[in-house]
VOLUM-16681 format. One record per residue: residue number from 0; residue in three letters; x, z, y of N, C-alpha, C, O in turn. Coordinates in nm, 4 decimals. Atoms other than C-alpha are relative to their C-alpha. Example, Ala and Ser with C-alpha at 12.3 -4.5 7.8 and 13.67 -1.06 7.14 Angstrom:
<atoms>
ATOM    nr   rest        n_u        n_w        n_v       ca_u       ca_w       ca_v        c_u        c_w        c_v        o_u        o_w        o_v
ATOM     0    Ala     0.0890     0.0000    -0.1190     1.2300     0.7800    -0.4500     0.0900     0.0000     0.1200     0.1936     0.0665     0.1181
ATOM     1    Ser    -0.0820    -0.0060    -0.1190     1.3670     0.7140    -0.1060    -0.0770     0.0730     0.1090    -0.0261     0.0899     0.2198
</atoms>
This chain:
<atoms>
ATOM    nr   rest        n_u        n_w        n_v       ca_u       ca_w       ca_v        c_u        c_w        c_v        o_u        o_w        o_v
ATOM     0    Met     0.0263    -0.1076     0.0886    -0.4350    -5.5433     2.8476     0.1181     0.0266    -0.0921     0.1507     0.1411    -0.1235
ATOM     1    Glu    -0.1142    -0.0191     0.0881    -0.1410    -5.6042     2.6261     0.1054     0.0841     0.0663     0.1658     0.1697     0.0016
ATOM     2    Met    -0.1029    -0.0729    -0.0703     0.0909    -5.4692     2.8902    -0.0359     0.1474     0.0080     0.0524     0.2317    -0.0078
ATOM     3    Gly     0.0431    -0.1383    -0.0055    -0.1127    -5.1493     2.9273     0.0150     0.0683    -0.1350     0.0520     0.1855    -0.1428
ATOM     4    Tyr    -0.0133    -0.0550     0.1345    -0.1131    -5.0993     2.5534     0.1463     0.0286    -0.0310     0.1785     0.1328    -0.0881
ATOM     5    Asp    -0.1427    -0.0205     0.0220     0.2642    -5.1416     2.5374     0.0504     0.1183     0.0797     0.1341     0.1947     0.0317
ATOM     6    Tyr    -0.0451    -0.1102    -0.0836     0.3096    -4.8973     2.8219    -0.0391     0.1339    -0.0620     0.0424     0.2259    -0.0674
ATOM     7    Asp     0.0460    -0.1244     0.0617     0.0983    -4.6276     2.6507     0.0792     0.0303    -0.1263     0.1148     0.1453    -0.1519
ATOM     8    Glu    -0.0753    -0.0190     0.1245     0.2804    -4.6826     2.3206     0.1420     0.0465     0.0299     0.1934     0.1354    -0.0380
ATOM     9    Gln    -0.1355    -0.0423    -0.0369     0.6215    -4.6525     2.4875    -0.0002     0.1415     0.0550     0.0910     0.2186     0.0251
ATOM    10    Asn     0.0112    -0.1334    -0.0566     0.5106    -4.3413     2.6784    -0.0199     0.1030    -0.1109     0.0377     0.2116    -0.1063
ATOM    11    Glu     0.0235    -0.0909     0.1121     0.3839    -4.1824     2.3538     0.1284     0.0193    -0.0803     0.1589     0.1312    -0.1217
ATOM    12    Lys    -0.1275    -0.0096     0.0721     0.7152    -4.2608     2.1790     0.0975     0.0869     0.0772     0.1702     0.1670     0.0182
ATOM    13    His    -0.0915    -0.0764    -0.0834     0.9060    -4.1129     2.4710    -0.0344     0.1492    -0.0058     0.0558     0.2327    -0.0135
ATOM    14    Gln     0.0407    -0.1398     0.0092     0.7023    -3.7895     2.4595     0.0347     0.0573    -0.1366     0.0770     0.1724    -0.1473
ATOM    15    His    -0.0330    -0.0449     0.1347     0.7524    -3.7668     2.0853     0.1491     0.0286    -0.0103     0.1892     0.1283    -0.0703
ATOM    16    His    -0.1438    -0.0201     0.0032     1.1266    -3.8035     2.1289     0.0416     0.1236     0.0773     0.1354     0.1923     0.0368
ATOM    17    Glu    -0.0341    -0.1191    -0.0775     1.1344    -3.5304     2.3948    -0.0287     0.1262    -0.0798     0.0478     0.2224    -0.0734
ATOM    18    Ala     0.0343    -0.1159     0.0817     0.9617    -3.2878     2.1580     0.1029     0.0170    -0.1118     0.1461     0.1287    -0.1401
ATOM    19    Val    -0.0998    -0.0054     0.1066     1.2028    -3.3743     1.8772     0.1352     0.0390     0.0587     0.2095     0.1163    -0.0018
ATOM    20    Asp    -0.1267    -0.0346    -0.0642     1.4959    -3.3532     2.1157     0.0065     0.1491     0.0304     0.1119     0.2106     0.0141
ATOM    21    Gly     0.0024    -0.1441    -0.0276     1.3896    -3.0014     2.2173     0.0225     0.0809    -0.1274     0.0960     0.1796    -0.1270
ATOM    22    Leu    -0.0175    -0.0672     0.1282     1.3673    -2.8951     1.8553     0.1431    -0.0176    -0.0503     0.2043     0.0768    -0.1002
ATOM    23    Phe    -0.1381     0.0275     0.0407     1.7007    -3.0608     1.7779     0.0966     0.0877     0.0800     0.1899     0.1442     0.0229
ATOM    24    Asn    -0.0863    -0.0830    -0.0840     1.8628    -2.8782     2.0713    -0.0067     0.1469    -0.0413     0.0944     0.2171    -0.0411
ATOM    25    Leu     0.0166    -0.1379     0.0440     1.7190    -2.5477     1.9506     0.0787     0.0256    -0.1298     0.1490     0.1259    -0.1420
ATOM    26    Phe    -0.0744    -0.0140     0.1258     1.8591    -2.5998     1.5992     0.1507    -0.0111     0.0228     0.2287     0.0602    -0.0403
ATOM    27    Asn    -0.1421     0.0165    -0.0308     2.1915    -2.7144     1.7403     0.0562     0.1274     0.0617     0.1666     0.1692     0.0266
ATOM    28    Lys    -0.0439    -0.1253    -0.0604     2.2172    -2.3991     1.9543     0.0086     0.1104    -0.1055     0.1046     0.1875    -0.1070
ATOM    29    Ala    -0.0014    -0.1007     0.1066     2.1269    -2.1802     1.6539     0.1199    -0.0218    -0.0915     0.1850     0.0748    -0.1314
ATOM    30    Asn    -0.1146     0.0313     0.0844     2.3915    -2.3575     1.4444     0.1307     0.0425     0.0682     0.2181     0.1005     0.0037
ATOM    31    Asn    -0.1196    -0.0400    -0.0743     2.6550    -2.3031     1.7144     0.0127     0.1519     0.0065     0.1222     0.2061    -0.0087
ATOM    32    Asp    -0.0024    -0.1465    -0.0040     2.5573    -1.9356     1.7475     0.0432     0.0584    -0.1347     0.1218     0.1530    -0.1400
ATOM    33    Leu    -0.0382    -0.0479     0.1331     2.5863    -1.8871     1.3707     0.1477    -0.0272    -0.0297     0.2154     0.0558    -0.0905
ATOM    34    Ala    -0.1420     0.0325     0.0208     2.9249    -2.0616     1.3626     0.0876     0.0965     0.0788     0.1904     0.1420     0.0286
ATOM    35    Met    -0.0755    -0.0943    -0.0819     3.0486    -1.8395     1.6453    -0.0024     0.1396    -0.0637     0.1000     0.2078    -0.0676
ATOM    36    Leu     0.0115    -0.1290     0.0673     2.9191    -1.5289     1.4651     0.0867     0.0033    -0.1257     0.1530     0.1033    -0.1531
ATOM    37    His    -0.0830     0.0095     0.1207     3.0884    -1.6433     1.1431     0.1476     0.0154     0.0367     0.2208     0.0897    -0.0287
ATOM    38    Asp    -0.1409    -0.0097    -0.0421     3.4199    -1.6876     1.3254     0.0350     0.1420     0.0452     0.1415     0.1937     0.0112
ATOM    39    Arg    -0.0257    -0.1371    -0.0441     3.3914    -1.3458     1.4910     0.0108     0.0967    -0.1173     0.1019     0.1794    -0.1231
ATOM    40    Leu    -0.0044    -0.0866     0.1185     3.3128    -1.1739     1.1623     0.1262    -0.0255    -0.0822     0.1893     0.0686    -0.1305
ATOM    41    Asp    -0.1197     0.0341     0.0754     3.5950    -1.3594     0.9890     0.1238     0.0621     0.0648     0.2078     0.1200    -0.0041
ATOM    42    Lys    -0.1151    -0.0593    -0.0704     3.8450    -1.2502     1.2563    -0.0005     0.1524    -0.0131     0.1039     0.2138    -0.0351
ATOM    43    Glu     0.0101    -0.1456     0.0112     3.7168    -0.8922     1.2455     0.0370     0.0459    -0.1410     0.1113     0.1427    -0.1570
ATOM    44    Phe    -0.0323    -0.0368     0.1381     3.7356    -0.8774     0.8659     0.1483    -0.0196    -0.0298     0.2077     0.0582    -0.1045
ATOM    45    Lys    -0.1438     0.0222     0.0215     4.0872    -1.0228     0.8726     0.0823     0.1138     0.0589     0.1877     0.1486     0.0057
ATOM    46    Gln    -0.0716    -0.1121    -0.0624     4.1937    -0.7395     1.1026    -0.0205     0.1291    -0.0788     0.0713     0.2101    -0.0920
ATOM    47    Ile     0.0321    -0.1259     0.0676     4.0195    -0.4662     0.9038     0.0468     0.0016    -0.1446     0.1029     0.1008    -0.1913
ATOM    48    Tyr    -0.0266     0.0042     0.1439     4.0698    -0.5794     0.5442     0.1190    -0.0913    -0.0296     0.1426    -0.1891     0.0413
ATOM    49    Pro    -0.1024     0.0943     0.0444     4.3657    -0.7316     0.3645    -0.0684    -0.1272    -0.0524    -0.1881    -0.1261    -0.0809
ATOM    50    Asp     0.0581     0.1291     0.0397     4.3149    -1.0962     0.2600    -0.0838     0.0067    -0.1269    -0.1908    -0.0539    -0.1329
ATOM    51    Asn     0.0710    -0.0029     0.1275     4.2060    -1.0149    -0.0949    -0.1243     0.0878     0.0015    -0.2039     0.0822    -0.0923
ATOM    52    Ala     0.1157    -0.0899    -0.0052     3.9471    -0.7561     0.0158    -0.1004    -0.0404     0.1072    -0.1944     0.0343     0.1343
ATOM    53    Asn     0.0918     0.0463    -0.1021     3.7724    -0.9577     0.2856    -0.1381    -0.0201    -0.0635    -0.1527    -0.1035    -0.1528
ATOM    54    Pro     0.1329     0.0090     0.0616     3.3994    -0.9113     0.2053    -0.0586    -0.1416     0.0003    -0.1264    -0.1805    -0.0948
ATOM    55    Met     0.0532     0.1365    -0.0058     3.3126    -1.2645     0.3149     0.0644    -0.0865    -0.1081    -0.0032    -0.1660    -0.1734
ATOM    56    Lys    -0.0687     0.0784     0.1024     3.5761    -1.4133     0.0862    -0.0414     0.0458    -0.1396    -0.0537    -0.0356    -0.2312
ATOM    57    Leu     0.0436    -0.0509     0.1298     3.4697    -1.1860    -0.1990    -0.1387    -0.0534    -0.0352    -0.1624    -0.0925    -0.1495
ATOM    58    Val     0.1345     0.0523     0.0247     3.1061    -1.2938    -0.1632     0.0084    -0.1483    -0.0358    -0.0614    -0.1941    -0.1263
ATOM    59    Ala    -0.0152     0.1428     0.0309     3.2137    -1.6592    -0.1603     0.0568    -0.0187    -0.1403     0.0129    -0.1072    -0.2138
ATOM    60    Arg    -0.0575     0.0091     0.1349     3.4247    -1.6045    -0.4728    -0.1030     0.0355    -0.1060    -0.1092    -0.0293    -0.2104
ATOM    61    Ile     0.1034    -0.0398     0.0957     3.1372    -1.4268    -0.6487    -0.1009    -0.1132    -0.0188    -0.1404    -0.1423    -0.1317
ATOM    62    Lys     0.0946     0.1109     0.0106     2.9001    -1.7144    -0.5699     0.0598    -0.1147    -0.0809    -0.0086    -0.1754    -0.1634
ATOM    63    Lys    -0.0661     0.1081     0.0741     3.1529    -1.9665    -0.7013     0.0084     0.0343    -0.1482    -0.0144    -0.0517    -0.2333
ATOM    64    Ile    -0.0093    -0.0431     0.1398     3.2027    -1.7653    -1.0203    -0.1371    -0.0091    -0.0662    -0.1477    -0.0538    -0.1804
ATOM    65    Gln     0.1349     0.0074     0.0555     2.8269    -1.7403    -1.0720    -0.0385    -0.1443    -0.0304    -0.1047    -0.1708    -0.1307
ATOM    66    Glu     0.0299     0.1410     0.0228     2.7991    -2.1187    -1.0401     0.0747    -0.0531    -0.1220     0.0240    -0.1398    -0.1933
ATOM    67    Glu    -0.0820     0.0496     0.1100     3.0764    -2.1693    -1.2962    -0.0321     0.0655    -0.1338     0.0102     0.0157    -0.2381
ATOM    68    Val     0.0291    -0.0726     0.1240     2.9412    -1.9205    -1.5528    -0.0764    -0.0881    -0.0986    -0.0448    -0.0886    -0.2176
ATOM    69    Ser     0.0778     0.0826     0.0928     2.6883    -2.1647    -1.6972     0.0865    -0.1084    -0.0626     0.0712    -0.1402    -0.1805
ATOM    70    Ser    -0.0913     0.1006     0.0546     2.9562    -2.4302    -1.7361     0.0929     0.0618    -0.1037     0.1159     0.0036    -0.2097
ATOM    71    Leu    -0.0873    -0.0691     0.0949     3.1892    -2.1823    -1.9044    -0.0760     0.0394    -0.1257    -0.0221     0.0334    -0.2363
ATOM    72    Asn     0.0840    -0.0373     0.1132     2.9060    -2.0659    -2.1262    -0.0141    -0.1189    -0.0955     0.0022    -0.1042    -0.2167
ATOM    73    Glu     0.0152     0.1203     0.0822     2.8466    -2.4220    -2.2487     0.1328    -0.0385    -0.0653     0.1350    -0.0770    -0.1822
ATOM    74    Gln    -0.1311     0.0315     0.0569     3.2206    -2.4821    -2.2971     0.0341     0.0966    -0.1131     0.0949     0.0567    -0.2125
ATOM    75    Cys    -0.0236    -0.0991     0.1050     3.2401    -2.1610    -2.5009    -0.0784    -0.0372    -0.1247    -0.0260    -0.0281    -0.2358
ATOM    76    Arg     0.0809     0.0427     0.1144     2.9568    -2.2823    -2.7232     0.0647    -0.1191    -0.0702     0.0701    -0.1235    -0.1931
ATOM    77    Glu    -0.0654     0.1171     0.0583     3.1356    -2.6146    -2.7740     0.1271     0.0394    -0.0744     0.1542    -0.0116    -0.1831
ATOM    78    Leu    -0.1227    -0.0466     0.0643     3.4623    -2.4389    -2.8547    -0.0318     0.0715    -0.1307     0.0355     0.0490    -0.2312
ATOM    79    Leu     0.0376    -0.0718     0.1213     3.2929    -2.2113    -3.1067    -0.0514    -0.0955    -0.1079    -0.0231    -0.0772    -0.2263
ATOM    80    Ala     0.0483     0.0986     0.0974     3.1189    -2.5055    -3.2710     0.1174    -0.0766    -0.0601     0.1196    -0.1027    -0.1804
ATOM    81    Ala    -0.1186     0.0701     0.0501     3.4527    -2.6885    -3.2975     0.0803     0.0902    -0.0929     0.1326     0.0438    -0.1942
ATOM    82    Lys    -0.0722    -0.0950     0.0852     3.6154    -2.3754    -3.4423    -0.0671     0.0130    -0.1353    -0.0009     0.0119    -0.2391
ATOM    83    Gln     0.0726    -0.0120     0.1252     3.3442    -2.3382    -3.7008     0.0122    -0.1274    -0.0820     0.0259    -0.1217    -0.2042
ATOM    84    Asp    -0.0160     0.1275     0.0698     3.3674    -2.7068    -3.7869     0.1376    -0.0077    -0.0657     0.1504    -0.0536    -0.1792
ATOM    85    Leu    -0.1352    -0.0015     0.0552     3.7429    -2.6678    -3.8361     0.0085     0.0913    -0.1218     0.0685     0.0547    -0.2229
ATOM    86    Ile     0.0000    -0.0939     0.1135     3.6922    -2.3648    -4.0624    -0.0723    -0.0618    -0.1189    -0.0240    -0.0555    -0.2320
ATOM    87    Asp     0.0773     0.0601     0.1086     3.4267    -2.5464    -4.2642     0.0763    -0.1146    -0.0666     0.0794    -0.1241    -0.1893
ATOM    88    Lys    -0.0762     0.1124     0.0554     3.6403    -2.8599    -4.3060     0.1220     0.0491    -0.0766     0.1526    -0.0020    -0.1843
ATOM    89    Ala    -0.1172    -0.0543     0.0693     3.9496    -2.6569    -4.3964    -0.0411     0.0605    -0.1334     0.0276     0.0438    -0.2341
ATOM    90    Arg     0.0486    -0.0608     0.1245     3.7481    -2.4657    -4.6540    -0.0341    -0.1077    -0.1029     0.0038    -0.0960    -0.2195
ATOM    91    Val     0.0376     0.1078     0.0919     3.6049    -2.7864    -4.8066     0.1246    -0.0687    -0.0550     0.1340    -0.0932    -0.1752
ATOM    92    Ile    -0.1218     0.0684     0.0438     3.9463    -2.9545    -4.8184     0.0820     0.0892    -0.0923     0.1299     0.0445    -0.1966
ATOM    93    Leu    -0.0800    -0.0906     0.0824     4.1243    -2.6481    -4.9543    -0.0643     0.0227    -0.1365     0.0047     0.0205    -0.2384
ATOM    94    Val     0.0696    -0.0208     0.1277     3.8610    -2.5830    -5.2215     0.0056    -0.1280    -0.0835     0.0269    -0.1219    -0.2046
ATOM    95    Gly    -0.0072     0.1278     0.0728     3.8549    -2.9537    -5.3145     0.1383    -0.0235    -0.0576     0.1526    -0.0602    -0.1742
ATOM    96    Asn    -0.1376     0.0175     0.0491     4.2335    -2.9733    -5.3383     0.0319     0.0994    -0.1110     0.0997     0.0650    -0.2078
ATOM    97    Arg    -0.0241    -0.1034     0.1010     4.2422    -2.6506    -5.5370    -0.0663    -0.0392    -0.1316    -0.0084    -0.0219    -0.2388
ATOM    98    Ser     0.0718     0.0446     0.1197     3.9828    -2.7870    -5.7795     0.0745    -0.1155    -0.0668     0.0898    -0.1179    -0.1889
ATOM    99    Leu    -0.0772     0.1123     0.0548     4.1808    -3.1105    -5.8202     0.1285     0.0492    -0.0660     0.1656     0.0015    -0.1732
ATOM   100    Leu    -0.1236    -0.0557     0.0557     4.4999    -2.9114    -5.8789    -0.0274     0.0705    -0.1328     0.0491     0.0565    -0.2283
ATOM   101    Gln     0.0348    -0.0690     0.1245     4.3292    -2.6968    -6.1415    -0.0333    -0.1002    -0.1115     0.0054    -0.0788    -0.2264
ATOM   102    Arg     0.0295     0.1033     0.0998     4.1957    -3.0084    -6.3208     0.1270    -0.0697    -0.0454     0.1428    -0.1007    -0.1635
ATOM   103    Leu    -0.1279     0.0614     0.0346     4.5422    -3.1644    -6.3055     0.0811     0.0928    -0.0902     0.1423     0.0492    -0.1876
ATOM   104    Gln    -0.0715    -0.0981     0.0830     4.6941    -2.8452    -6.4444    -0.0600     0.0033    -0.1413     0.0133     0.0058    -0.2402
ATOM   105    Ala     0.0666    -0.0059     0.1305     4.4360    -2.8360    -6.7248     0.0286    -0.1259    -0.0815     0.0476    -0.1183    -0.2029
ATOM   106    Ser    -0.0214     0.1245     0.0734     4.4889    -3.2024    -6.8133     0.1449    -0.0166    -0.0462     0.1710    -0.0885    -0.1426
ATOM   107    Thr    -0.1410     0.0102     0.0401     4.8677    -3.1643    -6.8325     0.0431     0.1147    -0.0888     0.1572     0.1182    -0.1349
ATOM   108    Gly    -0.0332    -0.1125     0.0868     4.8543    -2.8434    -7.0325     0.0718     0.1132     0.0703     0.1158     0.2079     0.0051
ATOM   109    Val    -0.0626    -0.1076    -0.0776     5.0018    -2.6302    -6.7530    -0.1053     0.1093     0.0188    -0.2228     0.0786     0.0389
ATOM   110    Pro     0.0986    -0.1075    -0.0205     4.8383    -2.2865    -6.7200    -0.0678    -0.0146     0.1372    -0.0011    -0.0362     0.2384
ATOM   111    Val     0.0799     0.0155    -0.1231     4.5587    -2.3046    -6.4581     0.0199     0.1233     0.0874     0.0131     0.2370     0.0406
ATOM   112    Thr    -0.0181    -0.1081    -0.0967     4.6216    -2.0992    -6.1444    -0.1366     0.0588     0.0340    -0.2263    -0.0121     0.0796
ATOM   113    Asp     0.1266    -0.0644    -0.0350     4.3439    -1.8465    -6.0981     0.0095     0.0576     0.1418     0.1149     0.0524     0.2052
ATOM   114    Asp     0.0071    -0.0502    -0.1379     4.2340    -1.6836    -5.7699     0.1094     0.1014     0.0316     0.1669     0.0981     0.1404
ATOM   115    Ser    -0.0973    -0.1063    -0.0278     4.4697    -1.3866    -5.8031     0.1424    -0.0534     0.0103     0.2265     0.0103     0.0736
ATOM   116    Asn    -0.1352     0.0565    -0.0051     4.7772    -1.6129    -5.8488     0.0157    -0.1084     0.1060     0.1272    -0.1557     0.1283
ATOM   117    Asp    -0.0055     0.1047    -0.1019     4.6901    -1.8668    -5.5750     0.0084     0.0660     0.1380    -0.0936     0.0952     0.2005
ATOM   118    Ser    -0.0202    -0.0759    -0.1242     4.8420    -1.7021    -5.2668    -0.0547    -0.0731     0.1227    -0.1091    -0.0093     0.2128
ATOM   119    Ala     0.0511     0.0739    -0.1162     4.7497    -1.9810    -5.0230    -0.1514     0.0143     0.0099    -0.2055     0.0382     0.1179
ATOM   120    Tyr     0.1457    -0.0121     0.0025     4.3858    -1.9693    -5.1275    -0.0433     0.1426     0.0317    -0.1380     0.1639     0.1074
ATOM   121    Thr     0.0311    -0.1406    -0.0248     4.3801    -1.5896    -5.1284     0.0218     0.0349     0.1471    -0.0610     0.1025     0.2081
ATOM   122    Asn    -0.0288    -0.0271    -0.1413     4.5428    -1.5738    -4.7830    -0.1044    -0.0638     0.0915    -0.1492    -0.0023     0.1883
ATOM   123    Phe     0.1011     0.0670    -0.0803     4.2991    -1.8282    -4.6428    -0.1308     0.0784    -0.0015    -0.1889     0.1032     0.1042
ATOM   124    Asn     0.1241    -0.0782     0.0101     3.9978    -1.6330    -4.7708     0.0127     0.1343     0.0704    -0.0828     0.1819     0.1317
ATOM   125    Gln    -0.0222    -0.1294    -0.0665     4.1497    -1.3085    -4.6425    -0.0075    -0.0163     0.1515    -0.0682     0.0662     0.2199
ATOM   126    Ile     0.0039     0.0244    -0.1457     4.1990    -1.4542    -4.2931    -0.1433    -0.0232     0.0466    -0.1847     0.0311     0.1490
ATOM   127    Ile     0.1402     0.0251    -0.0362     3.8404    -1.5821    -4.2839    -0.0801     0.1296    -0.0042    -0.1608     0.1560     0.0849
ATOM   128    Glu     0.0731    -0.1276     0.0119     3.7094    -1.2441    -4.4036     0.0377     0.0960     0.1126    -0.0492     0.1615     0.1701
ATOM   129    Glu    -0.0438    -0.0878    -0.1096     3.9213    -1.0517    -4.1497    -0.0610    -0.0447     0.1320    -0.1042     0.0383     0.2119
ATOM   130    Trp     0.0581     0.0537    -0.1224     3.7985    -1.2803    -3.8722    -0.1483     0.0358     0.0081    -0.1970     0.0766     0.1135
ATOM   131    Thr     0.1420    -0.0318     0.0027     3.4375    -1.2281    -3.9772    -0.0236     0.1486     0.0262    -0.1140     0.1852     0.1013
ATOM   132    Val     0.0123    -0.1453    -0.0214     3.4833    -0.8483    -3.9921     0.0284     0.0346     0.1460    -0.0424     0.1158     0.2056
ATOM   133    Gln    -0.0345    -0.0268    -0.1398     3.6501    -0.8487    -3.6485    -0.1142    -0.0401     0.0928    -0.1486     0.0338     0.1850
ATOM   134    Val     0.1107     0.0467    -0.0835     3.3679    -1.0501    -3.4961    -0.1206     0.0909    -0.0163    -0.1867     0.1241     0.0821
ATOM   135    Arg     0.1132    -0.0906     0.0241     3.1046    -0.8279    -3.6597     0.0210     0.1333     0.0706    -0.0732     0.1891     0.1270
ATOM   136    Ser    -0.0252    -0.1295    -0.0634     3.2738    -0.5136    -3.5282    -0.0191    -0.0078     0.1510    -0.0596     0.0905     0.2129
ATOM   137    Arg     0.0182     0.0155    -0.1444     3.2649    -0.6516    -3.1729    -0.1464    -0.0103     0.0374    -0.1861     0.0315     0.1462
ATOM   138    Thr     0.1417     0.0177    -0.0311     2.8957    -0.7351    -3.1943    -0.0846     0.1151    -0.0498    -0.2010     0.1270    -0.0118
ATOM   139    Gly     0.0771    -0.1101     0.0561     2.7905    -0.4241    -3.3851    -0.0882    -0.0446    -0.1145    -0.1753     0.0308    -0.1578
ATOM   140    Asp     0.0785     0.0522     0.1117     2.6441    -0.6417    -3.6616     0.0605     0.0501    -0.1290     0.1741     0.0160    -0.1619
ATOM   141    Glu    -0.0523    -0.0622     0.1217     2.6828    -0.4493    -3.9851    -0.0429    -0.0728    -0.1260    -0.0173    -0.0236    -0.2359
ATOM   142    Lys     0.0417     0.0741     0.1190     2.5327    -0.7135    -4.2182     0.1243    -0.0437    -0.0770     0.2197    -0.0951    -0.0188
ATOM   143    Gln    -0.1131     0.0387     0.0833     2.7678    -0.7755    -4.5059    -0.0164    -0.1406    -0.0550     0.0834    -0.2055    -0.0864
ATOM   144    Glu     0.0259     0.1298     0.0607     2.6050    -1.0943    -4.6342    -0.0322    -0.1027     0.1076    -0.1495    -0.1269     0.1363
ATOM   145    Ser     0.0262     0.1097    -0.0922     2.6469    -1.3667    -4.3753     0.0975    -0.1113    -0.0319     0.2128    -0.0869    -0.0673
ATOM   146    Gly    -0.0821     0.1163     0.0332     2.7794    -1.7147    -4.4275     0.0821    -0.0467     0.1182     0.0743     0.0095     0.2274
ATOM   147    Pro    -0.0855     0.0536    -0.1065     3.0262    -1.9192    -4.2260    -0.0792    -0.0482     0.1197    -0.0289    -0.0453     0.2320
ATOM   148    Glu     0.0785     0.0496    -0.1122     2.7436    -2.0619    -4.0159    -0.0377     0.1114     0.0970    -0.0685     0.0840     0.2130
ATOM   149    Asp     0.0328    -0.1133    -0.0867     2.6750    -1.7110    -3.8781     0.1190     0.0455     0.0839     0.1006     0.1176     0.1820
ATOM   150    Ile    -0.1197    -0.0449    -0.0701     3.0328    -1.6604    -3.7599    -0.0023    -0.0463     0.1454     0.0338     0.0297     0.2352
ATOM   151    Asn     0.0062     0.0510    -0.1374     2.9820    -1.8822    -3.4535    -0.0881     0.0878     0.0872    -0.0491     0.1267     0.1973
ATOM   152    His     0.0919    -0.0829    -0.0783     2.6847    -1.6810    -3.3372     0.0590     0.1386     0.0242     0.0485     0.1923     0.1345
ATOM   153    Leu    -0.0616    -0.1321    -0.0151     2.8662    -1.3535    -3.3989     0.1111    -0.0030     0.1039     0.1189     0.0842     0.1904
ATOM   154    Leu    -0.1113     0.0095    -0.0939     3.1746    -1.4672    -3.2104    -0.0507    -0.0218     0.1410    -0.0010     0.0402     0.2350
ATOM   155    Phe     0.0536     0.0251    -0.1325     2.9718    -1.6016    -2.9209    -0.0614     0.1274     0.0574    -0.0458     0.1554     0.1763
ATOM   156    Ser     0.0591    -0.1259    -0.0463     2.7827    -1.2721    -2.8993     0.1070     0.0994     0.0420     0.0873     0.1769     0.1356
ATOM   157    Ala    -0.1096    -0.0914    -0.0353     3.1125    -1.0835    -2.8913     0.0641    -0.0401     0.1315     0.1055     0.0454     0.2098
ATOM   158    Ile    -0.0668     0.0477    -0.1217     3.2518    -1.3023    -2.6138    -0.0935     0.0019     0.1197    -0.0534     0.0414     0.2291
ATOM   159    Val     0.0956     0.0099    -0.1093     2.9385    -1.3525    -2.4043    -0.1130     0.0991    -0.0254    -0.2087     0.0669    -0.0959
ATOM   160    Pro     0.1014    -0.1034     0.0225     2.7343    -1.0283    -2.3948    -0.1390    -0.0493     0.0410    -0.1546    -0.1283     0.1341
ATOM   161    Gly     0.1393     0.0356    -0.0321     2.3577    -1.0644    -2.3936    -0.0475    -0.1228    -0.0721    -0.1601    -0.1667    -0.0488
ATOM   162    Asn     0.0414     0.1208     0.0728     2.3501    -1.3665    -2.6263     0.0013     0.0248    -0.1464    -0.0305    -0.0648    -0.2245
</atoms>
């Protein structure tokens, strides 16, 4: 009985493999047909279109760009956050140093430099204001009262439409 059972089991395995082999052969033929069609289209497009206008290459480039957009989007956010952090730190350091300088001037009896006479401070504030105005004009945001924390969002909206 054991031998009969082994024979039936081997026969069933063999039939299963034949069915899978037929399916595998069908997929293999379809794959070969598609590869041949791809090569024919590629050759035809190379004859008809210059290299940079080949529709197949353009579609491949578009797909690659679409895949990279999300990565670029995230990198842009990181860059904007770093830029804002730099602006915030520069502002804190400059204002702190300016305050220390004014206290030093007051303690030594030297006339204290006010905003209108401090060209570095005035220029820094002017650059920040010009940058904010430029970013607002690109986004169409006409709010006049926004702080430094809003600049990142404004700039990102100007660079990446729809955000």
